[in-house]
C-alpha positions in Angstrom: 0.0 0.0 0.0 1.4 3.5 -0.9 1.8 6.2 1.7 -0.8 8.2 -0.2 -3.2 5.2 -0.1 -2.5 4.7 3.5 -3.2 8.1 4.2 -6.5 8.0 2.5 -7.7 5.0 4.2 -6.0 5.3 7.4 -7.3 5.5 11.0 -9.0 9.1 10.6 -10.9 7.6 7.6 -12.1 4.5 9.6 -12.9 6.9 12.7 -15.1 9.1 10.1 -16.9 6.0 8.7 -17.5 4.7 12.1 -18.9 7.7 13.5 -21.1 8.4 10.7 -22.5 5.0 10.9 -23.4 5.2 14.4 -24.9 8.4 14.1 -26.9 7.8 10.8 -27.1 4.1 9.8 -30.7 2.9 9.8 -30.0 -0.5 10.1 -27.1 -2.6 12.0 -26.2 -4.3 8.7 -25.6 -1.1 7.2 -23.6 0.5 9.9 -21.4 -2.8 10.1 -21.0 -2.8 6.5 -19.8 0.9 6.4 -17.4 0.1 9.4 -16.2 -3.1 7.7 -15.6 -1.8 4.4 -13.5 1.3 5.9 -11.6 -1.1 8.0 -10.8 -3.7 5.6 -9.6 -0.8 2.9 -7.2 0.6 5.9 -5.6 -2.6 6.8 -5.4 -3.8 3.1 -7.5 -6.9 3.7 -9.5 -8.1 0.9 -11.7 -10.3 2.7 -13.9 -9.7 6.0 -16.8 -11.3 7.9 -18.7 -10.4 11.0 -20.1 -13.1 13.3 -22.6 -12.3 15.9 -24.0 -14.1 19.0 -26.5 -13.2 21.6 -25.4 -12.6 25.1 -25.1 -16.0 26.7 -25.6 -17.9 23.5 -22.6 -19.6 21.8 -24.1 -19.7 18.4 -22.5 -17.5 16.0 -24.3 -16.4 12.9 -22.5 -14.7 9.8 -24.1 -11.3 9.2 -21.8 -9.8 6.9 -19.0 -10.8 4.5 -16.7 -9.0 2.2 -14.6 -10.2 -0.7 -16.0 -13.5 -1.1 -18.3 -15.4 -3.5 -21.4 -17.3 -2.6 -19.6 -20.6 -2.6 -16.7 -19.3 -0.3 -19.4 -17.6 2.1 -21.4 -20.8 2.5 -18.2 -22.8 3.1 -16.5 -20.3 5.8 -20.0 -20.0 7.5 -20.5 -23.8 7.7 -16.9 -24.2 8.9 -17.2 -21.8 11.6 -20.7 -22.8 12.8 -20.3 -26.6 12.8 -17.0 -26.6 14.5 -16.9 -25.4 18.1 -12.9 -25.4 18.2 -12.7 -23.3 15.0 -10.5 -20.1 15.8 -13.5 -17.8 15.3 -15.3 -19.7 18.0 -12.5 -19.6 20.2 -12.0 -15.8 19.8 -15.6 -15.4 21.0 -15.0 -17.7 24.1 -11.6 -16.3 25.4 -12.3 -12.8 24.2 -8.6 -12.4 23.0 -8.5 -13.5 19.2 -5.7 -14.1 16.9 -4.0 -11.6 14.6 -1.8 -14.5 12.6 -4.2 -17.4 11.9 -3.2 -19.4 8.9 -5.6 -21.0 6.6 -6.9 -21.6 3.1 -9.3 -20.7 0.5 -12.0 -23.2 -0.6 -9.6 -23.5 -3.8 -6.5 -24.2 -1.5 -5.0 -20.7 -1.8 -3.1 -19.9 1.6 -4.4 -17.1 3.7 -3.7 -15.3 6.9 -6.5 -14.2 9.3 -7.1 -11.9 12.2 -10.0 -12.8 14.5 -11.0 -10.0 16.8 -13.9 -10.5 19.4 -16.5 -7.8 19.6 -16.7 -7.1 23.4 -19.1 -4.6 25.0 -19.2 -3.8 28.9 -22.2 -3.0 30.9 -21.1 -1.8 34.1 -18.4 -4.2 35.3 -19.6 -7.0 33.3 -18.1 -7.8 29.7 -19.9 -9.7 27.1 -18.9 -11.0 23.5 -21.2 -10.2 21.0 -19.4 -11.6 18.0 -16.2 -11.9 16.1 -14.9 -9.7 13.2 -12.3 -11.4 11.0 -10.2 -10.2 8.2 -8.1 -12.2 6.0 -5.2 -11.5 3.4 -3.9 -13.7 0.8 -0.7 -15.5 1.5 1.4 -14.6 4.5 0.7 -11.2 6.3 2.4 -9.6 9.3 0.5 -7.3 11.4 2.6 -4.9 13.0 1.9 -2.8 15.9 0.3 0.0 14.4 -2.0 -2.1 12.3 -3.0 -4.2 15.6 -4.0 -1.2 17.1 -6.2 -0.1 14.1 -7.9 -3.6 13.8 -8.7 -3.4 17.7 -10.0 -0.1 17.1 -12.2 -1.4 13.9 -13.5 -4.2 16.2 -14.6 -1.6 18.8 -16.6 0.5 16.3 -18.3 -2.7 15.3 -19.0 -3.9 18.6 -20.2 -0.4 19.6 -22.8 -0.5 16.6 -24.0 -4.0 17.7 -24.5 -2.6 21.2 -26.2 0.6 20.1 -28.5 -1.1 17.8 -29.4 -3.7 20.2 -30.3 -1.1 23.0 -32.5 0.7 20.2 -34.2 -2.5 19.6 -34.6 -3.3 23.2 -35.9 0.4 24.1 -38.5 -0.2 21.1 -39.6 -3.6 22.5 -40.1 -1.9 25.9 -42.1 0.8 24.5 -44.1 -1.6 22.6 -44.6 -3.9 25.7 -45.6 -0.7 27.7 -48.0 0.2 25.3 -49.6 -3.2 25.1 -49.8 -3.1 28.9 -51.7 0.0 28.8 -54.2 -1.2 26.7 -54.5 -4.9 27.5 -56.0 -7.0 30.2 -53.2 -8.9 31.7 -55.4 -12.0 32.7 -57.2 -12.5 29.3 -55.0 -10.6 26.8 -58.1 -8.7 25.5 -58.5 -5.0 25.4 -59.0 -3.3 28.7 -61.5 -0.6 29.7 -59.5 2.4 28.5 -59.1 0.9 25.0 -62.7 0.1 25.1 -63.8 3.6 25.7 -61.5 5.2 23.1 -62.8 2.6 20.5 -66.4 3.0 21.5 -66.2 6.9 21.2 -64.6 6.4 17.9 -67.4 4.0 16.4 -70.1 6.2 17.6 -68.6 9.3 16.0 -68.2 7.4 12.7 -71.5 6.0 12.8 -73.0 9.2 13.5 -71.1 10.8 10.5 -72.2 7.9 8.3 -75.5 7.5 9.5 -74.8 3.9 10.3 -75.6 1.9 13.7 -73.0 0.4 16.2 -74.1 -2.5 18.4 -72.8 -2.7 22.1 -73.1 -6.1 23.9 -72.2 -6.5 27.6 -71.5 -10.1 28.8 -71.5 -11.4 32.2 -70.3 -14.8 33.4 -73.4 -16.3 35.2 -72.7 -17.4 38.9 -69.2 -16.3 38.5 -69.0 -15.2 42.3 -70.2 -18.7 43.3 -67.6 -20.4 41.2 -64.9 -18.1 42.9 -66.0 -18.6 46.3 -66.4 -22.5 45.8 -63.6 -23.4 43.6 -61.0 -20.5 44.5 -59.5 -17.8 42.4 -57.6 -20.1 40.1 -60.7 -21.8 38.8 -62.2 -18.5 38.4 -59.2 -17.1 36.5 -59.6 -20.2 34.2 -63.2 -19.5 33.5 -62.3 -16.0 32.6 -59.6 -17.0 30.0 -61.8 -19.7 28.5 -64.7 -17.1 28.0 -62.2 -14.5 26.7 -60.9 -17.0 24.1 -64.3 -17.7 22.9 -65.1 -14.1 22.5 -61.9 -13.5 20.5 -62.3 -16.5 18.3 -65.9 -15.7 17.6 -66.3 -11.9 16.7 -65.4 -10.4 13.6 -62.3 -8.6 12.4 -64.0 -5.2 12.8 -65.3 -5.9 16.1 -63.4 -5.1 19.7 -63.8 -7.2 22.6 -62.8 -6.0 26.1 -62.8 -6.9 29.7 -64.4 -4.5 31.8 -65.1 -6.1 35.0 -64.4 -8.8 37.2 -66.4 -11.0 35.3 -67.9 -8.6 32.4 -66.9 -8.1 28.8 -68.1 -5.8 26.2 -68.2 -6.2 22.5 -68.4 -3.1 20.0 -69.6 -4.4 16.8 -69.8 -1.7 13.8 -73.4 -2.3 12.4 -76.9 -3.8 13.6 -75.3 -7.7 13.8 -74.8 -7.1 17.9 -77.4 -9.8 18.9 -76.4 -12.4 16.3 -72.8 -12.0 17.3 -73.7 -12.4 21.0 -75.7 -15.5 20.2 -72.9 -17.0 18.6 -70.8 -16.0 21.7 -73.2 -18.0 23.9 -73.2 -20.7 21.6 -69.3 -21.0 21.7 -69.5 -20.8 25.4 -71.8 -23.3 26.0 -69.2 -26.1 24.3 -66.7 -25.3 27.0 -65.8 -27.9 29.4 -67.0 -27.6 32.9 -64.8 -25.9 35.7 -65.0 -27.8 38.9 -68.2 -29.3 37.9 -69.6 -26.3 36.9 -71.0 -25.5 33.5 -69.8 -22.2 32.1 -72.4 -19.9 30.7 -72.9 -16.2 30.3 -75.8 -13.8 29.8 -75.7 -10.8 27.5 -77.6 -7.3 27.0 -77.3 -5.5 23.6 -77.7 -1.9 22.7 -77.6 -0.2 19.3 -76.6 3.4 18.6 -78.6 5.4 17.8 -81.8 3.9 18.9 -80.6 3.1 22.6 -78.1 5.7 23.1 -76.5 8.7 21.3 -73.1 8.4 23.1 -70.7 5.8 24.4 -71.7 6.2 28.0 -75.6 6.0 27.3 -75.0 2.8 25.1 -73.1 1.1 27.7 -75.7 1.9 30.5 -78.5 0.7 27.9 -76.5 -2.6 27.5 -76.3 -3.1 31.3 -79.9 -2.5 31.6 -80.7 -4.9 29.0 -78.3 -7.4 30.8 -80.1 -7.1 34.1 -83.4 -8.2 32.2 -81.7 -11.4 30.9 -84.2 -14.0 32.0 -81.5 -16.6 33.0 -78.3 -18.0 32.2 -77.3 -18.1 28.6 -79.7 -15.5 27.8 -79.5 -12.4 25.1 -81.5 -9.4 26.1 -81.9 -6.4 23.9 -82.3 -2.8 24.9 -85.8 -1.4 24.3 -87.4 -4.6 24.1 
């Protein structure tokens, strides 16, 4: 490598490429690609690869390769992943790596490899998240300055993996918090907060389009007796079974929520609330008994705009209808 080429692809170029990748890359693959390409150019390595692994997981996965055709990539990945004694595996295990590994290409040409563990630290705990490997044809001597550059490239790659994993974890936590905020933890159905928002939106849309919305309120018959006699575990089982029937029976446009200890609400755009409620009751009638007691529900159905012109009045009308239901497994309509 000439002095001018080395200057153009030296440490400062690698640092600039790494900083840009960490600041602006949209995906981990993109960030690693920028860092490894700049690093390979800086050390004059025509071949490179990145293997990653999850914390505490010994399985390495090839996620990036440079300077190899498809056959060579497949052969190298198989060689590494199928052999726990391979130097790449050892680099991940001992977190020291090697700068002078000898090997050969699939066609038998000698190469020199450098395997660098990608290590991140959280607090006082270090973890290896992968291995970065470079390869040169024939014999290649890594001097002190090149060794420092290789270690720096590996640190940049490790930082990219850590940054994108942290971002992914933060996104997953935010999504989980969002689900928790809108979901009943026992049944997995929507909760009251979600129901209120959906019902208000459906009523507003129905008012604009001059259509109907059905609201059905379901109550598990004799639920308190089941809880008292068989215990909370049996009661929870009954709740989950009823919730599963509701989720499986309703239409894609419908919303089902758990709103009380043993109460569920169905919001069904259109006038089919009674029909859907009867299908739910039929499905629940097929459930197995809990502690020797058959599971059944009763339902009260109200419709917009006949029985109420807003979310509150519709729910009140559905509850009044439920209170008039004449026994287990019955559907009563508001205004009937």
